[in-house]
C-alpha positions in Angstrom: 0.0 0.0 0.0 2.9 2.4 0.8 4.3 1.9 -2.7 1.0 2.9 -4.3 0.8 5.9 -2.0 4.3 7.0 -2.9 3.5 6.6 -6.6 0.3 8.7 -6.2 2.2 11.4 -4.3 4.9 11.5 -7.0 2.2 11.6 -9.8 0.6 14.6 -8.0 3.9 16.3 -7.6 4.7 15.8 -11.3 1.2 17.1 -12.3 1.8 20.2 -10.3 5.3 20.9 -11.7 4.2 20.2 -15.3 1.3 22.6 -14.9 3.5 25.3 -13.2 6.1 25.1 -15.9 3.5 25.2 -18.7 1.8 28.3 -17.2 5.2 30.0 -16.7 6.1 29.4 -20.3 2.7 30.8 -21.4 3.1 34.0 -19.4 6.8 34.3 -20.2 9.6 35.7 -18.0 7.9 39.1 -17.7 4.7 37.6 -16.6 6.0 35.2 -13.9 4.3 37.3 -11.2 1.0 36.5 -13.0 1.3 32.8 -12.4 -0.8 32.2 -9.3 -1.0 29.2 -7.0 -4.7 28.9 -7.7 -4.1 28.7 -11.5 -1.3 26.1 -11.1 -3.5 24.0 -8.8 -6.4 24.2 -11.1 -4.3 23.3 -14.1 -2.9 20.3 -12.2 -6.4 19.2 -11.1 -5.6 19.6 -7.4 -6.7 22.0 -4.6 -4.6 25.0 -3.6 -4.2 23.2 -0.2 -2.8 20.1 -1.9 -0.4 22.4 -3.9 0.8 23.9 -0.7 1.5 20.5 0.7 4.0 20.0 -2.0 5.5 23.4 -2.7 6.2 26.6 -0.8 6.5 28.9 -3.8 5.6 29.0 -7.5 9.3 29.1 -8.3 9.8 25.9 -6.4 6.9 24.3 -8.3 8.1 25.5 -11.7 11.6 24.1 -11.0 10.2 20.9 -9.3 11.0 18.5 -12.1 14.6 19.7 -12.4 15.0 19.6 -8.6 13.7 16.0 -8.5 16.0 15.0 -11.3 19.0 16.6 -9.7 18.3 14.8 -6.3 18.6 11.5 -8.1 22.2 12.1 -9.2 23.6 9.9 -6.4 21.3 7.0 -7.2 22.1 7.3 -10.9 25.8 6.9 -10.1 25.2 4.0 -7.8 23.2 2.2 -10.5 26.3 2.1 -12.8 28.5 -1.0 -12.8 30.9 -1.0 -9.8 33.9 -1.8 -12.0 33.4 1.1 -14.4 36.0 3.9 -14.1 34.7 7.0 -12.3 34.8 9.2 -15.3 32.7 6.8 -17.4 30.3 6.1 -14.6 29.7 9.7 -13.7 29.4 10.8 -17.4 27.0 8.0 -18.3 24.9 8.4 -15.2 24.5 12.1 -15.7 23.7 11.7 -19.4 21.1 9.1 -18.7 19.6 11.2 -15.8 19.4 14.5 -17.6 18.6 13.4 -21.2 16.1 10.6 -20.8 14.0 12.3 -22.0 15.8 15.2 -23.4 14.7 18.4 -21.6 12.1 20.7 -23.1 14.1 23.6 -24.5 11.3 26.2 -23.8 11.1 25.1 -20.1 14.8 25.0 -19.5 15.2 28.3 -21.3 12.5 29.8 -19.0 14.2 28.5 -15.9 17.7 29.5 -16.9 16.9 33.0 -18.2 14.5 34.1 -15.4 16.5 35.2 -12.4 14.0 34.0 -9.8 13.7 30.6 -11.4 17.5 30.3 -12.0 18.1 31.0 -8.3 15.6 28.2 -7.4 17.2 25.8 -9.8 20.6 26.6 -8.4 19.3 25.9 -4.9 18.0 22.5 -6.1 21.2 21.6 -7.8 23.2 22.5 -4.7 21.0 20.2 -2.6 21.9 17.4 -5.1 25.7 17.8 -4.4 25.4 15.9 -1.1 23.9 12.6 -2.4 26.3 12.7 -5.4 29.3 13.3 -3.2 28.2 10.3 -1.1 28.0 8.1 -4.2 31.4 9.3 -5.4 32.9 8.6 -1.9 31.5 5.1 -2.0 32.9 4.5 -5.4 36.4 5.9 -4.8 36.9 5.2 -1.1 37.7 8.8 -0.5 35.9 11.1 1.9 35.9 14.8 2.6 37.1 17.3 0.1 37.6 15.1 -2.9 34.1 13.7 -3.4 32.5 17.0 -2.3 34.5 19.1 -4.7 34.0 16.6 -7.5 30.2 16.5 -7.0 30.1 20.3 -7.0 32.1 20.4 -10.2 29.9 17.8 -11.9 26.7 19.7 -10.9 28.2 23.0 -12.2 29.2 21.3 -15.5 25.6 20.1 -16.0 24.4 23.7 -15.4 26.9 25.1 -17.9 26.0 22.4 -20.4 22.4 23.5 -20.1 23.3 27.1 -21.0 25.4 26.0 -23.9 22.7 23.7 -25.2 20.2 26.6 -25.1 22.5 28.8 -27.2 20.9 29.8 -30.5 23.7 28.2 -32.6 23.7 24.9 -30.6 22.3 22.1 -32.7 23.9 19.0 -31.0 22.0 16.7 -28.6 22.1 17.6 -24.9 23.9 14.3 -24.2 26.8 15.4 -26.3 27.0 18.8 -24.6 27.0 17.1 -21.2 29.8 14.7 -22.2 31.9 17.7 -23.4 31.2 19.7 -20.2 32.2 16.7 -18.0 35.4 16.3 -19.9 36.4 19.6 -18.3 36.0 18.1 -14.8 38.8 15.9 -13.3 37.0 12.6 -12.9 40.1 10.4 -12.7 39.5 7.3 -10.6 41.2 7.9 -7.3 40.5 4.8 -5.3 41.9 4.5 -1.8 
C-alpha cells in the first residue's frame, strides 16, 4: 500500500510541476508574477491546499521536475557497474539522468533565463551535491574534500552544459554537450 501511496504522491507532484512550468512558459519571463497558485493547482487538477502540501512557492513548483531530477544524481551513479571507471560512470549516469527524456528547451530556457527561477534551480542543484558526493565517496573510497568538490564540479558542469545547449547556434543533442562539459572536470578514478 505504501508503494501505491508513494507513486500517487509522485504523480501529484509531477502534475503540479508540469502545470506550473507550462503556465510559466505561457506567461513568459515578464509575466512570472501573473502565475498564481490557484491557477497552477487548477491546471494540475488539485486544490490549492494540496499544492501547498508539495511546494512553498511558485518558483519551487516551476523548477520541481529539475530539482527531483538533480536529487537522483547519487542514485544514478550508484546504478552504474561497480567496475566502471569513475569518469565513465559519472558521465553515463548524468547523461542518462538528464537526457532521458531530453529536456524541453522552452522550459529549460524559461528557468535558466529568469533570475527568480534560476536561483531556485541553483538551490535545487546545490542540494543534489550531497547525495552525489556520497556516491562518489562510496565508489572511490575517498571522503571529505575530494568527493564533495568533485560532486560540486559535476553539478556545475551540468548547469553550464544546459546554458550551452540553449545557445541559438547549438544544434547538438544535450547528451553530447553534457559529455563535453564533463570532460572539463577531473573525474580520474582515485580509489583509496
